[in-house]
N, CA, C and O of each residue as an XYZ file, in Angstrom:
232
protein
N      53.434    113.934     77.597
C      54.989    114.446     77.386
C      55.684    114.992     78.687
O      55.067    115.687     79.494
N      56.924    114.659     78.837
C      57.855    114.765     80.056
C      57.957    116.119     80.171
O      58.194    116.778     79.159
N      57.818    116.653     81.240
C      58.388    118.187     81.358
C      59.860    118.326     81.731
O      60.415    117.707     82.639
N      60.391    119.171     80.959
C      61.751    119.228     80.890
C      62.334    120.040     82.171
O      61.574    120.941     82.530
N      63.228    119.943     82.746
C      64.027    120.647     84.071
C      64.937    121.183     83.353
O      65.521    120.482     82.527
N      65.258    122.532     83.507
C      66.247    123.338     83.226
C      67.156    123.852     84.078
O      66.634    124.454     85.017
N      68.585    123.821     84.079
C      69.392    124.394     85.082
C      69.377    125.717     85.091
O      69.077    126.350     84.079
N      69.704    126.302     86.250
C      70.027    127.754     86.435
C      70.781    128.367     85.292
O      70.469    129.365     84.643
N      71.909    127.534     85.151
C      72.977    128.122     83.914
C      72.196    127.927     82.733
O      72.286    128.921     82.012
N      71.510    127.093     82.285
C      70.885    126.790     80.978
C      69.699    128.162     80.715
O      69.571    128.709     79.619
N      68.942    128.530     81.905
C      68.192    129.427     81.695
C      68.946    131.020     81.696
O      68.433    132.035     81.226
N      69.994    130.942     82.210
C      71.069    132.300     82.261
C      71.512    132.424     80.708
O      71.625    133.496     80.113
N      71.728    131.222     80.188
C      72.302    131.233     78.814
C      71.351    131.611     77.841
O      71.636    132.214     76.806
N      70.110    131.219     78.212
C      68.797    131.530     77.154
C      68.643    132.947     77.389
O      68.495    133.620     76.369
N      68.643    133.584     78.541
C      68.302    134.923     78.803
C      69.643    135.953     78.054
O      69.451    137.089     77.618
N      70.669    135.397     78.050
C      71.652    136.009     77.445
C      71.481    135.868     75.958
O      71.572    136.898     75.289
N      71.257    134.784     75.387
C      70.843    134.897     73.834
C      69.827    135.845     73.457
O      69.927    136.695     72.573
N      68.816    135.618     74.223
C      67.555    136.517     73.875
C      67.854    138.003     73.897
O      67.258    138.832     73.211
N      68.816    138.256     74.735
C      69.282    139.864     74.702
C      69.855    140.229     73.745
O      69.676    141.313     73.190
N      70.783    139.200     73.352
C      71.676    139.613     72.100
C      70.853    139.527     70.816
O      71.092    140.339     69.922
N      69.823    138.526     70.646
C      68.882    138.507     69.509
C      67.975    139.891     69.523
O      67.482    140.327     68.482
N      67.814    140.494     70.720
C      66.824    141.722     70.640
C      67.616    142.818     70.188
O      67.036    143.816     69.760
N      69.147    142.759     70.229
C      69.911    143.692     69.609
C      70.201    143.836     68.399
O      70.584    144.907     67.929
N      70.024    142.542     67.600
C      70.093    142.539     66.242
C      69.085    143.367     65.351
O      67.902    143.394     65.689
N      69.493    144.016     64.270
C      68.689    144.969     63.528
C      67.729    143.834     62.932
O      68.003    142.634     62.885
N      66.484    144.479     62.462
C      65.316    143.583     62.052
C      65.829    142.794     60.794
O      65.621    141.592     60.633
N      66.520    143.594     59.920
C      66.785    142.876     58.859
C      67.753    141.751     58.831
O      67.758    140.912     57.930
N      68.529    141.753     59.784
C      69.345    140.476     60.023
C      68.969    139.634     60.802
O      69.777    138.710     60.898
N      67.804    139.504     61.609
C      67.472    138.706     62.347
C      67.368    137.304     61.846
O      67.932    136.379     62.429
N      66.668    137.145     60.796
C      66.419    135.678     59.904
C      67.831    135.086     59.891
O      67.987    133.948     60.333
N      68.994    135.863     59.357
C      70.212    135.114     59.383
C      70.855    134.640     60.479
O      71.590    133.653     60.523
N      70.486    135.546     61.571
C      71.300    135.400     63.007
C      70.486    133.978     63.586
O      71.043    133.044     64.164
N      69.097    134.079     63.285
C      68.196    132.986     63.922
C      68.662    131.701     63.298
O      68.756    130.631     63.900
N      68.919    131.891     62.145
C      69.353    130.539     61.228
C      70.682    129.942     61.850
O      70.863    128.769     62.177
N      71.451    130.854     61.932
C      72.947    130.631     62.386
C      72.960    130.131     63.812
O      73.912    129.429     64.153
N      72.102    130.389     64.596
C      71.971    130.039     66.109
C      71.298    128.664     66.058
O      71.766    127.720     66.694
N      70.143    128.544     65.263
C      69.714    127.238     65.165
C      70.496    126.244     64.661
O      70.293    125.134     65.153
N      71.540    126.347     63.613
C      72.427    125.443     63.005
C      73.304    125.115     64.005
O      73.746    123.966     63.995
N      73.714    126.000     65.016
C      74.920    125.898     65.918
C      74.179    124.902     67.104
O      74.851    124.007     67.616
N      72.798    125.109     67.494
C      72.312    124.311     68.401
C      71.995    122.856     67.782
O      72.157    121.868     68.499
N      71.638    122.748     66.726
C      71.403    121.554     66.148
C      72.764    120.683     66.086
O      72.735    119.472     66.303
N      73.825    121.298     65.812
C      74.935    120.676     65.795
C      75.483    120.386     67.149
O      76.237    119.415     67.187
N      75.280    120.984     68.216
C      75.649    120.720     69.531
C      74.790    119.555     70.076
O      75.345    118.692     70.756
N      73.240    119.470     69.769
C      72.769    118.403     69.995
C      73.099    117.208     69.316
O      72.963    116.113     69.863
N      73.553    117.348     68.086
C      74.042    115.995     67.266
C      75.249    115.487     67.884
O      75.481    114.278     67.891
N      76.121    116.432     68.464
C      77.422    116.299     69.024
C      77.082    115.318     70.396
O      77.501    114.176     70.584
N      76.354    115.978     71.128
C      75.991    115.255     72.315
C      75.564    114.023     72.085
O      76.224    113.193     72.710
N      74.645    113.544     71.377
C      74.041    112.475     71.016
C      75.211    111.574     70.325
O      75.154    110.386     70.640
N      76.096    111.884     69.575
C      77.062    111.062     69.266
C      78.053    110.527     70.329
O      78.517    109.388     70.369
N      78.290    111.526     71.164
C      79.158    111.237     72.486
C      78.542    110.809     73.565
O      79.178    110.761     74.618
N      77.416    110.482     73.529
C      76.563    110.121     74.668
C      77.298    108.699     75.238
O      77.697    107.814     74.481
N      77.399    108.651     76.684
C      77.881    107.436     77.324
C      77.556    106.026     76.791
O      78.316    105.060     76.871
N      76.276    106.035     76.214
C      75.578    104.735     75.853
C      75.890    104.544     74.320
O      75.515    103.590     73.637
N      76.531    105.460     73.961
C      76.826    105.338     72.435
C      75.841    105.288     71.409
O      76.125    105.002     70.246
N      74.521    105.599     71.860
C      73.355    105.545     70.914
C      73.139    106.703     70.227
O      73.168    107.746     70.879
N      72.913    106.755     68.970
C      72.592    108.048     68.193
C      71.302    107.465     67.606
O      71.144    106.322     67.178
N      70.280    108.606     67.674
C      69.129    108.334     66.950
C      69.266    108.485     65.312
O      69.798    109.439     64.744
N      68.673    107.339     64.680
C      68.912    107.562     63.163
C      67.620    107.372     62.558
O      67.485    107.486     61.340
């Protein structure tokens, strides 16, 4: 498996998200985690659909 390289900006964004999630009350964490996962999945799908080579995994 190839090792992923993350930019400084991506790591800072991940740290900010982790700090936000740490402040969420325990009873709300599943909902917030589900919403964050859905947003990330949507962003990944959009990136694949708009990729320069036009190929989307199916």
